[in-house]
C-alpha positions as CSV (number, residue, x, y, z in Angstrom):
1,X,0.5,-2.0,-21.9
2,X,1.3,1.4,-23.2
3,X,-0.8,4.4,-22.4
4,X,-3.7,3.8,-20.0
5,X,-6.5,6.4,-20.0
6,X,-8.0,7.6,-16.8
7,X,-11.8,7.2,-16.5
8,X,-13.6,10.3,-17.8
9,X,-16.1,12.3,-15.9
10,X,-19.4,10.4,-15.9
11,X,-17.7,7.1,-16.7
12,X,-19.8,4.0,-16.3
13,X,-20.0,2.9,-12.7
14,X,-20.4,-0.7,-11.6
15,X,-23.3,-1.4,-9.2
16,X,-22.3,-1.3,-5.5
17,X,-21.3,-4.5,-3.9
18,X,-23.6,-6.0,-1.3
19,X,-22.0,-5.3,2.1
20,X,-22.3,-8.9,3.3
21,X,-20.7,-10.2,0.1
22,X,-17.9,-7.7,0.3
23,X,-17.1,-8.5,3.9
24,X,-17.2,-12.3,3.3
25,X,-14.9,-12.1,0.3
26,X,-12.6,-9.6,2.0
27,X,-12.1,-12.0,4.9
28,X,-11.5,-14.9,2.6
29,X,-8.9,-13.0,0.7
30,X,-7.2,-11.9,3.9
31,X,-7.1,-15.5,5.0
32,X,-5.3,-16.3,1.7
33,X,-2.9,-13.4,2.3
34,X,-2.0,-15.0,5.7
35,X,-1.3,-18.3,3.8
36,X,0.8,-16.4,1.3
37,X,2.7,-14.7,4.2
38,X,3.6,-18.0,5.7
39,X,4.8,-19.3,2.3
40,X,7.0,-16.2,1.9
41,X,8.5,-16.7,5.4
42,X,9.0,-20.5,5.0
43,X,10.5,-20.2,1.5
44,X,12.6,-17.1,2.2
45,X,10.9,-15.2,-0.6
46,X,11.1,-11.4,-1.0
47,X,7.9,-9.7,-2.1
48,X,7.6,-6.0,-3.0
49,X,4.2,-4.5,-3.8
50,X,4.1,-0.9,-5.2
51,X,1.0,1.1,-4.8
52,X,0.7,4.2,-7.1
53,X,-2.1,6.4,-8.3
54,X,-3.7,9.8,-7.9
55,X,-4.5,11.3,-4.6
56,X,-7.6,9.8,-3.0
57,X,-7.5,6.8,-5.4
58,X,-7.9,4.3,-2.6
59,X,-4.3,3.1,-2.1
60,X,-4.1,3.6,1.6
61,X,-7.4,1.8,2.4
62,X,-6.3,-1.2,0.3
63,X,-2.9,-1.4,2.0
64,X,-4.6,-1.3,5.4
65,X,-6.9,-4.2,4.5
66,X,-4.0,-6.2,3.1
67,X,-1.8,-5.7,6.2
68,X,-4.7,-6.1,8.7
69,X,-4.0,-9.8,9.7
70,X,-0.4,-10.0,8.6
71,X,2.5,-10.1,11.0
72,X,4.4,-6.8,11.3
73,X,7.5,-8.9,11.6
74,X,7.0,-10.2,8.1
75,X,4.9,-7.5,6.3
76,X,5.7,-3.9,6.7
77,X,4.5,-0.7,5.0
78,X,7.0,1.7,3.5
79,X,5.6,5.3,3.2
80,X,8.6,7.5,2.9
81,X,8.5,11.2,3.7
82,X,10.0,13.9,1.6
83,X,13.8,13.4,1.2
84,X,16.2,15.1,3.5
85,X,18.9,17.4,2.3
86,X,21.4,14.6,2.7
87,X,19.2,12.2,0.8
88,X,18.8,14.7,-2.1
89,X,22.5,14.3,-2.7
90,X,22.3,10.5,-3.0
91,X,21.6,8.3,-6.0
92,X,17.8,8.6,-6.4
93,X,17.0,5.0,-5.7
94,X,19.4,4.8,-2.7
95,X,16.9,5.6,0.0
96,X,14.4,3.1,-1.3
97,X,16.9,0.3,-1.5
98,X,17.3,0.2,2.3
99,X,13.5,-0.5,2.6
100,X,13.6,-3.5,0.3
101,X,12.8,-6.9,2.0
102,X,15.2,-9.5,3.2
103,X,14.4,-13.2,2.9
104,X,11.0,-14.0,4.3
105,X,9.7,-10.5,4.2
106,X,7.0,-8.5,2.4
107,X,7.2,-4.7,1.8
108,X,4.1,-2.7,0.7
109,X,5.2,0.7,-0.8
110,X,2.6,3.3,-0.2
111,X,4.0,5.4,-3.1
112,X,7.5,4.6,-4.1
113,X,10.4,5.6,-6.4
114,X,7.7,6.6,-8.9
115,X,7.3,9.9,-7.0
116,X,9.8,11.2,-9.5
117,X,7.6,10.3,-12.5
118,X,4.6,11.9,-10.9
119,X,4.5,14.6,-8.3
120,X,8.2,15.6,-8.7
121,X,7.8,15.9,-12.4
122,X,4.5,17.8,-12.4
123,X,5.3,20.1,-9.4
124,X,8.8,20.9,-10.6
125,X,10.5,19.2,-7.6
126,X,13.2,17.7,-9.9
127,X,15.0,18.9,-13.0
128,X,14.3,17.7,-16.5
129,X,17.6,15.9,-16.5
130,X,16.8,14.1,-13.3
131,X,13.4,13.1,-14.6
132,X,14.8,11.7,-17.9
133,X,17.5,9.9,-16.0
134,X,14.8,8.3,-13.8
135,X,12.9,7.0,-16.9
136,X,16.1,5.5,-18.2
137,X,17.3,3.9,-14.9
138,X,14.0,2.7,-13.5
139,X,13.5,-0.2,-15.8
140,X,17.2,-1.2,-15.3
141,X,16.7,-1.0,-11.5
142,X,13.6,-3.1,-11.5
143,X,15.1,-5.7,-13.9
144,X,18.0,-6.1,-11.4
145,X,15.5,-6.6,-8.6
146,X,13.6,-9.3,-10.5
147,X,16.8,-10.9,-11.7
148,X,17.9,-11.2,-8.1
149,X,14.7,-13.1,-7.2
150,X,12.5,-10.3,-5.8
151,X,8.8,-10.7,-6.5
152,X,7.9,-7.2,-7.7
153,X,4.2,-6.3,-8.3
154,X,3.2,-2.8,-9.4
155,X,-0.4,-1.5,-9.1
156,X,-1.8,1.8,-10.5
157,X,-5.1,2.8,-8.8
158,X,-7.1,4.7,-11.4
159,X,-9.8,7.1,-10.2
160,X,-12.0,9.5,-12.3
161,X,-11.9,13.2,-11.7
162,X,-15.5,13.3,-10.6
163,X,-14.9,10.6,-7.9
164,X,-11.6,12.2,-6.8
165,X,-13.4,15.5,-6.4
166,X,-16.1,13.9,-4.3
167,X,-13.6,12.2,-2.0
168,X,-11.6,15.5,-1.6
169,X,-14.8,17.3,-0.6
170,X,-15.7,14.5,1.9
171,X,-12.3,14.8,3.5
172,X,-12.5,18.6,3.8
173,X,-15.7,18.2,5.8
174,X,-14.4,15.4,8.0
175,X,-12.1,16.5,10.8
176,X,-11.0,12.9,11.3
177,X,-9.7,12.7,7.8
178,X,-8.5,16.3,7.0
179,X,-4.9,15.2,7.7
180,X,-5.1,13.2,4.5
181,X,-5.2,16.4,2.4
182,X,-2.3,18.7,1.7
183,X,-1.9,21.8,-0.5
184,X,-0.2,19.6,-3.1
185,X,-3.2,17.2,-3.0
186,X,-5.6,20.1,-3.7
187,X,-3.3,21.5,-6.4
188,X,-3.5,18.2,-8.2
189,X,-7.1,19.1,-9.1
190,X,-5.9,22.0,-11.3
191,X,-3.1,19.9,-12.8
192,X,-5.3,16.8,-13.7
193,X,-4.1,16.7,-17.3
194,X,-0.5,17.3,-16.4
195,X,-0.6,14.3,-14.1
196,X,-2.4,12.3,-16.9
197,X,0.4,13.1,-19.3
198,X,3.1,12.3,-16.7
199,X,1.4,8.9,-15.9
200,X,1.2,8.1,-19.6
201,X,4.9,8.7,-20.2
202,X,5.8,6.8,-17.0
203,X,3.8,3.8,-18.3
204,X,5.5,3.9,-21.7
205,X,9.0,3.7,-20.1
206,X,8.4,1.5,-17.1
207,X,5.7,-1.0,-18.1
208,X,8.2,-3.8,-18.8
209,X,7.7,-7.5,-19.2
210,X,9.8,-8.3,-16.1
211,X,7.7,-5.8,-14.0
212,X,4.4,-4.9,-15.7
213,X,1.9,-2.3,-14.4
214,X,-1.5,-3.6,-13.3
215,X,-4.3,-1.0,-13.4
216,X,-7.0,-1.1,-10.7
217,X,-10.2,0.7,-11.5
218,X,-10.9,2.4,-8.1
219,X,-14.0,4.5,-8.4
220,X,-15.5,1.8,-6.1
221,X,-13.1,1.4,-3.2
222,X,-14.6,-2.0,-2.2
223,X,-14.3,-3.4,-5.7
224,X,-10.8,-2.0,-6.0
225,X,-9.7,-3.7,-2.8
226,X,-11.1,-7.1,-3.7
227,X,-9.9,-7.0,-7.3
228,X,-6.4,-6.0,-6.4
229,X,-6.0,-8.5,-3.6
230,X,-7.4,-11.3,-5.7
231,X,-5.0,-10.4,-8.5
232,X,-2.0,-10.2,-6.3
233,X,-2.7,-13.7,-4.9
234,X,-3.2,-15.0,-8.4
235,X,0.3,-13.9,-9.4
236,X,2.2,-15.4,-6.4
237,X,2.9,-19.2,-6.6
238,X,2.3,-19.7,-2.9
239,X,1.3,-23.0,-1.3
240,X,-0.2,-23.6,2.1
241,X,2.4,-24.2,4.7
242,X,1.3,-26.6,7.5
243,X,1.2,-24.6,10.8
244,X,3.4,-25.7,13.6
245,X,1.8,-28.1,16.1
246,X,1.4,-26.0,19.2
247,X,-0.1,-27.1,22.6
248,X,-0.6,-25.2,25.7
249,X,1.6,-26.5,28.5
250,X,0.0,-27.2,31.9
251,X,0.2,-24.4,34.4
252,X,2.6,-25.2,37.2
253,X,1.4,-25.2,40.8
254,X,2.0,-22.1,42.8
255,X,5.3,-21.7,44.6
256,X,4.0,-19.1,47.1
257,X,4.2,-15.9,45.0
258,X,2.0,-13.1,46.4
259,X,1.0,-10.3,44.1
260,X,2.0,-6.7,45.0
261,X,-0.9,-4.8,46.5
262,X,-2.9,-2.9,43.9
263,X,-2.5,0.4,45.8
264,X,1.2,0.3,45.2
265,X,0.7,0.7,41.4
266,X,-0.7,3.6,39.4
267,X,-3.6,2.3,37.3
268,X,-5.3,3.9,34.3
269,X,-8.6,5.4,35.4
270,X,-11.7,3.4,34.5
271,X,-13.0,5.7,31.7
272,X,-15.5,3.1,30.7
273,X,-17.3,3.5,34.1
274,X,-18.3,7.0,33.0
275,X,-20.0,5.8,29.9
276,X,-23.8,5.3,29.8
277,X,-24.9,1.7,30.4
278,X,-26.8,-0.2,27.8
């Protein structure tokens, strides 16, 4: 794949998706993801999906839609915090390995070991030697995963500087989403080209045949979600697993149980009673 350029300011934008079309296709793809989940569970497969990209590129919203109808016992999201002092002394990949799936599991990495190739490199959180060691070891690490049977998919969400700026401004004005912004996120605005160079170098070293990078144009969040989900499904050789035959058993007759009086329990107040009626 080589170097992948970020969309420039004023880049061509696709027309918006009709809301009804988007919601119908989203639900269809989510139904297919449930089928894929059942295949992963039945076949004992191990699926890892890596989500990377600039801040506010739409990774989190896509992960939320993917996981919406999946079982948390099968599919889980790994969003690791900054490493502890103890973890800083470990082999770099060590803390990520413990989050890898066992048979019949799916792990969605909301950012991953590629932190070292992006924010750590740009912000100076790692040494040059550590960075170079990562670029050397990462392809080896991923080849080992794939060789062992792990289904590894890597997606880079590509957003233009104009759209990122618009999303940052929207978050600053929205008290319900301000938590999504940090000082490091805001500093990324002034380091746009540094991140671009880091991403290009990362792609050169880690876009390997065994685990290629797939770029998702994400100036339109809705299009990005549908495109990424459809592509993921197209790369997994899942088949529909017949659901188990379940029937509700008949309710047995009462044996004389009497429920504890309500006044003996502490109930949650009826907040809804305070709301205006329709």
